[in-house]
C-alpha positions in Angstrom: -50.4 0.1 18.8 -51.8 -2.3 21.3 -50.5 -5.7 22.2 -52.2 -8.8 20.8 -54.2 -10.4 23.7 -52.8 -13.9 24.5 -55.4 -16.7 24.0 -55.2 -17.8 27.7 -56.0 -14.2 29.0 -58.9 -13.5 26.6 -61.5 -15.2 28.9 -60.5 -12.9 31.8 -60.9 -9.9 29.5 -64.3 -11.2 28.5 -65.3 -11.5 32.1 -64.1 -7.9 32.9 -61.3 -9.1 35.3 -58.6 -7.6 33.0 -59.2 -4.5 30.9 -55.9 -4.4 28.9 -52.7 -6.3 28.3 -50.0 -3.7 28.3 -46.8 -5.8 27.7 -45.1 -9.2 28.2 -42.9 -8.9 31.3 -41.1 -12.2 31.1 -41.2 -15.8 29.8 -40.0 -18.4 32.2 -39.8 -22.2 32.5 -43.1 -22.3 34.5 -45.1 -19.3 33.3 -45.3 -16.2 31.1 -45.9 -13.0 33.0 -47.7 -10.0 31.5 -48.3 -6.4 32.7 -52.0 -5.8 32.7 -54.5 -3.1 33.7 -57.4 -3.9 35.9 -59.7 -0.8 36.1 -57.2 1.9 37.1 -54.6 -0.4 38.6 -51.6 -1.8 36.9 -51.0 -5.4 38.0 -49.3 -8.5 36.6 -50.9 -11.7 35.3 -48.8 -14.9 35.7 -50.0 -17.4 33.0 -48.9 -20.9 34.1 -47.7 -23.2 31.4 -49.3 -26.6 31.1 -47.4 -29.4 32.8 -46.2 -30.9 29.5 -44.7 -27.5 28.4 -43.2 -26.6 31.8 -39.4 -26.9 32.1 -39.6 -27.4 35.9 -37.7 -30.6 36.7 -38.5 -33.2 39.4 -41.9 -31.7 40.3 -42.7 -34.9 42.2 -40.0 -34.0 44.8 -41.9 -30.8 45.5 -45.4 -32.3 45.7 -44.4 -34.7 48.4 -46.4 -33.9 51.6 -48.9 -31.7 49.9 -52.4 -32.5 51.0 -55.7 -32.2 49.1 -58.9 -32.0 51.1 -60.7 -34.4 48.7 -59.8 -38.1 48.6 -61.2 -38.6 45.1 -58.9 -35.9 43.8 -56.0 -37.5 45.7 -56.7 -40.9 44.1 -57.0 -39.4 40.7 -53.8 -37.5 41.1 -52.0 -40.7 42.1 -53.4 -42.6 39.1 -52.4 -39.8 36.7 -55.8 -39.8 34.9 -56.9 -36.7 32.8 -59.0 -35.5 35.7 -56.1 -36.3 38.1 -53.7 -34.2 35.9 -56.1 -31.3 35.9 -56.4 -31.5 39.7 -52.6 -31.7 40.0 -52.3 -28.5 37.9 -54.9 -26.8 40.2 -52.9 -27.9 43.3 -49.7 -26.5 41.8 -51.4 -23.1 41.0 -53.2 -22.9 44.4 -49.9 -23.7 46.2 -48.5 -20.4 45.1 -51.6 -18.4 46.1 -51.6 -20.2 49.5 -47.9 -19.6 50.0 -48.2 -15.9 49.1 -50.9 -15.3 51.7 -49.2 -17.4 54.4 -45.8 -15.6 53.9 -47.3 -12.1 53.8 -48.9 -13.0 57.2 -45.5 -14.2 58.4 -43.7 -10.9 57.6 -42.1 -12.0 54.3 -42.2 -9.4 51.5 -44.0 -11.1 48.6 -46.3 -9.7 45.8 -49.9 -9.4 47.0 -52.1 -11.9 45.2 -55.6 -10.9 43.9 -56.8 -14.4 42.8 -56.0 -17.3 40.5 -58.5 -18.0 37.7 -58.1 -20.8 35.1 -54.4 -21.0 35.7 -53.8 -17.3 35.7 -52.6 -15.6 38.9 -53.4 -11.9 39.2 -51.0 -10.2 41.6 -49.2 -7.0 42.5 -46.8 -5.6 40.0 -43.6 -4.9 42.1 -42.0 -1.6 41.2 -39.0 0.4 42.2 -38.9 3.9 43.8 -39.5 5.5 40.4 -42.6 3.3 39.6 -40.8 1.2 37.0 -40.9 -2.6 37.1 -38.6 -3.7 39.9 -35.3 -5.4 38.7 -34.3 -8.9 39.6 -31.5 -9.3 42.1 -29.4 -10.9 39.3 -29.5 -7.6 37.3 -28.2 -5.4 40.1 -24.6 -4.8 41.3 -23.9 -3.5 44.8 -21.3 -2.5 47.4 -20.1 -5.0 50.1 -22.3 -3.1 52.7 -25.4 -3.4 50.5 -24.7 -7.1 49.9 -24.4 -7.8 53.6 -27.7 -5.9 54.3 -29.5 -7.6 51.4 -28.2 -11.1 52.4 -29.3 -10.5 56.0 -32.8 -9.5 54.9 -33.2 -12.6 52.7 -32.0 -14.9 55.5 -34.6 -13.3 57.8 -37.2 -14.1 55.1 -36.0 -17.7 54.8 -36.2 -18.0 58.6 -39.8 -16.6 58.7 -40.8 -18.9 55.8 -39.5 -21.9 57.8 -41.3 -20.6 60.9 -44.4 -20.6 58.8 -43.7 -24.2 57.7 -42.4 -23.5 54.2 -39.2 -23.9 52.2 -39.1 -22.0 48.9 -37.3 -24.8 47.1 -36.1 -22.9 44.1 -34.7 -19.7 45.6 -32.0 -17.8 43.7 -31.0 -14.3 42.5 -33.4 -14.8 39.6 -36.6 -15.0 41.7 -35.9 -12.1 44.1 -37.0 -8.6 43.0 -35.7 -5.4 44.5 -38.3 -2.7 45.3 -37.5 0.5 47.2 -37.4 -1.3 50.5 -35.2 -4.2 49.5 -35.8 -7.9 48.5 -39.2 -9.3 47.4 -39.5 -13.1 47.1 -41.3 -14.4 44.0 -42.1 -17.7 42.3 -43.6 -20.0 44.9 -45.6 -22.7 43.2 -43.0 -25.3 44.2 -42.8 -24.2 47.9 -42.6 -27.3 50.1 -44.1 -28.2 53.5 -41.0 -28.3 55.7 -42.4 -30.9 58.1 -44.0 -33.3 55.6 -41.4 -33.3 52.7 -38.3 -35.4 53.2 -36.4 -33.2 50.7 -37.0 -30.0 52.7 -33.7 -29.9 54.5 -31.6 -30.3 51.3 -33.8 -27.8 49.5 -33.4 -25.2 52.3 -29.6 -25.6 52.3 -29.5 -25.3 48.5 -31.6 -22.2 48.6 -29.5 -20.5 51.2 -26.2 -21.5 49.6 -27.3 -20.1 46.2 -28.2 -16.8 47.9 -24.9 -16.7 49.9 -22.9 -17.4 46.8 -24.6 -14.6 44.9 -24.2 -11.9 47.6 -20.7 -13.4 48.3 -19.5 -12.0 45.0 -19.7 -8.5 46.6 -19.1 -9.5 50.3 -16.6 -12.5 50.2 -17.0 -13.3 53.9 -20.4 -14.8 53.1 -18.8 -17.5 50.9 -17.7 -19.7 53.9 -20.9 -19.1 55.9 -23.1 -22.0 57.1 -26.5 -20.2 57.4 -28.4 -23.2 55.8 -27.1 -25.7 58.4 -27.5 -23.2 61.2 -31.1 -22.4 60.3 -32.2 -26.1 59.9 -30.6 -27.2 63.2 -32.4 -24.4 65.0 -35.6 -25.5 63.3 -35.1 -29.2 64.2 -34.4 -28.3 67.8 -37.5 -26.2 68.0 -35.5 -23.0 68.7 -36.1 -21.1 65.4 -37.9 -17.8 65.9 -38.9 -15.3 63.2 -36.5 -12.6 64.3 -33.6 -14.8 65.7 -30.1 -13.4 65.2 -28.1 -15.7 63.0 -24.3 -16.1 63.1 -23.7 -18.0 59.9 -21.6 -20.4 61.9 -22.2 -24.1 62.4 -20.1 -26.7 64.2 -20.3 -30.0 62.4 -20.4 -33.0 64.7 -16.9 -34.4 63.9 -16.8 -36.9 66.8 -16.1 -40.2 65.2 -18.5 -43.0 66.2 -16.8 -45.5 68.5 -17.6 -48.5 66.3 -15.1 -50.8 68.1 -16.6 -49.9 71.5 -20.1 -50.6 70.3 -19.1 -53.9 68.8 -17.5 -54.9 72.0 -20.6 -54.1 74.0 -22.7 -56.2 71.6 -20.3 -59.1 71.8 -20.2 -58.8 75.6 -24.1 -58.8 75.8 -24.2 -61.9 73.5 -21.7 -63.7 75.6 -23.6 -62.9 78.7 -26.9 -64.1 77.2 -25.2 -67.3 76.0 -23.8 -67.9 79.5 -27.3 -67.3 81.0 -28.8 -69.9 78.6 -26.2 -72.4 79.5 -26.8 -71.9 83.3 -30.5 -72.4 82.7 -29.9 -75.7 80.9 -27.6 -76.9 83.6 -30.2 -76.0 86.3 -32.9 -77.9 84.4 -30.6 -81.0 84.2 -30.0 -80.9 87.9 -33.7 -80.6 88.8 
């Protein structure tokens, strides 16, 4: 008994890009994912939902700083016309493909993309050591040692992503898979430009805190760590390197601002200026 072919995938079957739809892998807020056969290879097809049907909240926060090469498209996207909405969808889909290529080059383990056609992303099916579909991090329990190792690897990926100029923006135990070598980062259509998006810092901290809380169930020493703040500070100071050793420590600047001292300086400067003006007036009278 073969699976009924989803309507959106049929054109790719007609074009010979997909030979068979084997099963539905998952249904999420942004997309449905299917296991498919392309010639002799088993891959997955991520079918993006239309904007109106997506459950992804506050997408506008993620789009900030994204550039399109075409000014007509940019204007249309800003106006929200039918053409503009279509362009916005394409930009959303392409953002994931671009991020996957960029991160693979930066040494982050992500699924290999094979192309995005009509809102369907064909990519590698991530599997475990037995060849079965890799589990999500949320479905796996572990020892404290495994938790510390896994957390360290994800932090290294977060750092490498940031060195490549990107913040995942929605990272959690639900979009990390575990293959035989460890964590694999997935779901990147909302990845943000770290330098151009004003929300990048808060998104990075949120991503890191979620991951630390999850692994912290098994290794409680991670619960009070400050990896997010440490990573962002290194990034801001231009000191973040792909293989930097992190400590998880961060000293907040608790030095209280000397408000009274600043006010006194301002008052003193104003008084000095007033005295100078008065001396000038007196000098003009005398001359």
